[in-house]
FIRO-94745 format. One record per residue (C-alpha): residue in three letters; x, y, z. Coordinates in steps of 0.1 Angstrom, whole numbers, padded with zeros to 4 digits, always signed. Example, Ala and Ser with C-alpha at 12.3 -4.5 7.8 and 13.67 -1.06 7.14 Angstrom:
ALA+0123-0045+0078
SER+0137-0011+0071
***
This chain:
ALA-0187+0006+0312
GLY-0200-0028+0301
MET-0201-0039+0265
VAL-0235-0036+0247
GLY-0245-0069+0231
ASP-0255-0072+0195
GLY-0291-0081+0205
ALA-0295-0049+0225
MET-0281-0029+0196
THR-0306-0045+0172
SER-0335-0039+0195
ALA-0325-0002+0199
GLN-0322+0002+0161
LEU-0357-0014+0156
ALA-0372+0009+0182
LEU-0356+0040+0167
SER-0367+0030+0132
SER-0404+0028+0144
LEU-0405+0065+0153
ASP-0417+0091+0129
PHE-0391+0111+0110
ALA-0390+0143+0130
LYS-0388+0125+0164
ARG-0362+0100+0150
VAL-0340+0129+0138
ASP-0342+0145+0173
VAL-0334+0113+0191
GLU-0305+0105+0167
GLY-0290+0139+0174
LYS-0292+0134+0212
LEU-0277+0099+0209
GLY-0249+0113+0188
LYS-0240+0139+0214
LEU-0241+0113+0242
SER-0219+0089+0221
LEU-0194+0117+0215
SER-0193+0126+0252
ALA-0188+0090+0262
TYR-0161+0085+0237
GLU-0143+0116+0249
LEU-0140+0101+0283
PHE-0129+0068+0269
ALA-0103+0085+0246
LYS-0089+0105+0275
SER-0085+0074+0295
VAL-0066+0055+0267
ALA-0045+0086+0259
LYS-0035+0089+0295
SER-0022+0053+0297
VAL-0004+0057+0263
GLY+0013+0090+0274
GLU+0025+0074+0307
ALA+0039+0044+0289
VAL+0057+0066+0264
GLU+0072+0088+0291
GLU+0085+0057+0309
ASN+0102+0044+0278
LEU+0119+0076+0267
SER+0155+0078+0278
LEU+0188+0093+0267
ASP+0201+0060+0255
GLY+0169+0049+0238
ALA+0180+0051+0202
ALA+0168+0021+0183
THR+0192-0005+0169
ASN+0173-0009+0136
TRP+0195+0014+0116
GLU+0207+0011+0080
GLU+0239+0024+0065
ILE+0236+0047+0035
SER+0264+0054+0011
ILE+0263+0085-0013
LYS+0288+0105-0033
ASP+0294+0142-0028
THR+0298+0168-0056
GLU+0335+0159-0059
GLY+0328+0121-0063
ASN+0340+0112-0028
SER+0320+0084-0010
ILE+0302+0094+0022
SER+0286+0068+0045
PHE+0262+0075+0074
SER+0235+0055+0093
LEU+0198+0064+0097
PRO+0169+0047+0115
HIS+0145+0028+0092
THR+0120+0017+0119
PRO+0103+0036+0147
SER+0111+0029+0183
ALA+0095-0002+0197
PHE+0075+0015+0224
VAL+0059+0039+0197
MET+0046+0009+0177
ASP+0036-0010+0209
GLN+0015+0019+0223
LEU+0000+0028+0190
PHE-0012-0008+0185
SER-0025-0009+0221
ALA-0045+0022+0215
LEU-0060+0007+0183
SER-0068-0026+0201
ALA-0086-0005+0228
GLY-0106+0012+0201
HIS-0117-0021+0186
LYS-0129-0033+0220
ALA-0151-0001+0223
ARG-0165-0007+0188
LEU-0146+0022+0173
PHE-0147+0017+0136
GLY-0139+0044+0111
LYS-0167+0036+0087
THR-0195+0039+0113
ASN-0180+0063+0139
LEU-0160+0088+0119
SER-0164+0117+0144
ASN-0155+0094+0173
LEU-0125+0081+0155
LYS-0112+0117+0149
LEU-0116+0125+0185
PHE-0098+0093+0195
LYS-0069+0099+0171
ALA-0065+0135+0183
SER-0063+0124+0219
ILE-0037+0097+0212
THR-0016+0121+0191
THR-0017+0148+0218
ALA-0005+0122+0244
TYR+0025+0114+0223
ILE+0034+0150+0216
ARG+0031+0159+0253
ALA+0054+0130+0263
PHE+0080+0139+0237
THR+0078+0176+0246
LYS+0082+0169+0283
PHE+0112+0147+0275
LEU+0129+0175+0254
ASP+0122+0201+0281
ALA+0140+0179+0306
HIS+0169+0167+0284
GLY+0171+0191+0255
GLU+0208+0199+0259
GLY+0220+0163+0264
LEU+0205+0147+0233
THR+0229+0129+0209
GLU+0226+0131+0171
GLY+0214+0095+0169
LEU+0187+0100+0195
VAL+0175+0132+0177
LEU+0173+0113+0144
GLN+0153+0085+0160
LEU+0129+0109+0177
LEU+0124+0127+0143
PHE+0116+0093+0128
ASP+0091+0086+0156
VAL+0073+0119+0154
ARG+0070+0119+0116
PHE+0058+0083+0116
LEU+0032+0091+0142
SER+0020+0122+0122
GLU+0018+0102+0090
VAL-0004+0075+0106
MET-0026+0098+0126
ALA-0027+0130+0104
SER-0056+0121+0082
GLY-0091+0133+0089
GLY-0083+0168+0101
ASN-0063+0157+0132
ALA-0055+0187+0154
GLY-0023+0171+0166
VAL-0005+0176+0133
ASP+0005+0212+0142
GLY+0020+0199+0174
SER+0040+0173+0155
THR+0053+0200+0130
ARG+0065+0222+0159
LEU+0081+0193+0176
GLU+0100+0183+0144
GLN+0112+0219+0140
ARG+0125+0219+0175
LEU+0144+0186+0170
GLU+0158+0198+0137
GLN+0173+0229+0153
SER+0195+0207+0176
LEU+0212+0192+0145
ASP+0240+0206+0124
PRO+0224+0223+0094
ILE+0247+0208+0069
ASP+0244+0173+0083
TRP+0206+0176+0085
ALA+0205+0188+0049
THR+0222+0155+0040
TYR+0201+0133+0063
GLU+0167+0148+0057
PRO+0156+0133+0023
TYR+0169+0098+0032
LEU+0153+0099+0066
TRP+0118+0109+0053
LYS+0122+0083+0026
ASN+0127+0056+0053
VAL+0096+0070+0071
GLY+0074+0068+0040
ARG+0086+0033+0032
PHE+0078+0021+0067
VAL+0044+0038+0067
GLN+0036+0019+0035
ARG+0045-0014+0052
CYS+0021-0005+0081
CYS-0009+0004+0060
LEU-0027-0028+0068
LEU-0017-0029+0105
PHE-0029+0006+0112
GLY-0055+0008+0084
ASP-0083+0020+0108
PHE-0062+0050+0118
MET-0050+0059+0083
ASP-0072+0077+0058
GLN-0083+0053+0030
ARG-0075+0077+0002
LYS-0040+0082+0016
GLN-0036+0044+0020
ASP-0045+0038-0016
LYS-0020+0065-0027
GLU+0008+0049-0007
MET+0001+0015-0021
LYS+0003+0028-0057
THR+0038+0041-0051
LYS+0068+0021-0063
SER+0076-0006-0039
SER+0112-0008-0026
SER+0133-0040-0025
GLN+0128-0042+0013
SER+0090-0039+0012
ASN+0082-0057-0020
ILE+0066-0091-0013
LEU+0063-0102-0049
PRO+0094-0124-0049
THR+0078-0146-0021
SER+0049-0156-0044
GLU+0049-0191-0059
ASN+0059-0193-0096
VAL+0029-0203-0117
PRO+0036-0228-0144
ARG+0032-0215-0180
PHE+0021-0236-0210
ASN+0029-0229-0246
LEU+0001-0228-0272
LEU-0007-0260-0289
PRO+0012-0263-0322
ILE-0011-0261-0353
SER+0007-0269-0385
SER+0003-0284-0420
PRO+0033-0307-0425
LYS+0027-0314-0462
LEU+0023-0277-0470
PHE+0053-0268-0448
ASP+0075-0294-0466
ILE+0064-0281-0500
GLY+0071-0246-0490
VAL+0106-0254-0477
TYR+0113-0274-0509
ILE+0102-0245-0530
ASP+0122-0219-0510
THR+0153-0241-0511
GLU+0150-0246-0548
VAL+0145-0209-0554
ALA+0176-0200-0532
ALA+0198-0224-0552
GLN+0191-0208-0586
LYS+0214-0184-0603
PRO+0207-0146-0597
ALA+0197-0142-0633
GLU+0169-0168-0630
LYS+0158-0159-0594
GLY+0130-0136-0606
SER+0113-0162-0627
LYS+0118-0189-0600
ASP+0102-0166-0574
LYS+0072-0161-0596
LYS+0070-0199-0603
ALA+0072-0206-0565
GLU+0044-0181-0558
ASP+0022-0197-0585
GLN+0028-0232-0570
LYS+0019-0220-0535
SER-0012-0203-0549
ASN-0022-0235-0566
ILE-0016-0255-0535
PHE-0038-0232-0513
GLY-0064-0231-0540
SER-0066-0269-0542
ILE-0068-0272-0504
LEU-0096-0246-0502
GLY-0114-0264-0530
GLU-0112-0298-0512
LYS-0125-0283-0480
ALA-0154-0266-0498
ALA-0163-0299-0515
GLU-0163-0317-0482
ALA-0185-0290-0466
SER-0210-0292-0495
ALA-0211-0330-0493
MET-0217-0328-0455
ALA-0245-0303-0460
GLN-0262-0324-0486
ASP-0261-0354-0463
LEU-0276-0334-0435
PHE-0304-0321-0457
SER-0312-0355-0472
GLY-0313-0370-0437
ALA-0337-0344-0425
GLY-0360-0350-0454
***
């Protein structure tokens, strides 16, 4: 199908707006159904290509190399180290981005085509789940622990990106996760699970902008408010802004007098300290009073000059 130009869209919108209300509602309903049917064919076509690409890239030695080593201590204080994936498989990211690019070419934007977007996301998610399920049916007994952990990361990452908006593929992702978990040792999985899901959440947070059209806006805002980790925090890369101190405002004469008075008071004997403190306070009061008096006199003189000039 060829692309519809902006001019044609504008003409159609003008023609639709010229109809009376009842007829316009009827036409909009029919156009909505036609649009959904067309996008269903488009979504199935994109999902088919995505599923085929995923099936081709799935293999028994396909565990990703982007793993990180985690060290923890058991209840007895002994150190335990193990490695877990912290990024999804490359083909998962590649096909997800390809699907998003295809949606953009077909004018699939969440703000204007929410129903079409839900249909598109459900089709893509189903294609992923079918490809993973087919792979497990063929090689379920020969999976290594590392490959299972990588597949768990891929499935959870996919569900986190595509789950918003009532996506029907979430149930399939949950069943697939449960199937993969059953192939792991229960004690080992209990150790791995919180750290693996933490890595998934951290990577989803880093992909909020890349897959923002797939992710629910409310969920995206929630993820961005969470505490950033050292690996995803970009604040240290920002340029340091120079800071300037406030301009100094002082009264040198008053300060010198105050220091002289305080020094003189501190040098007196303890028996005379009370009288000297009172004397110093009186001197300070006199100084402040004289300064205020001078300023008041200057202000009065200035006001008189202004009034006399105006007269």
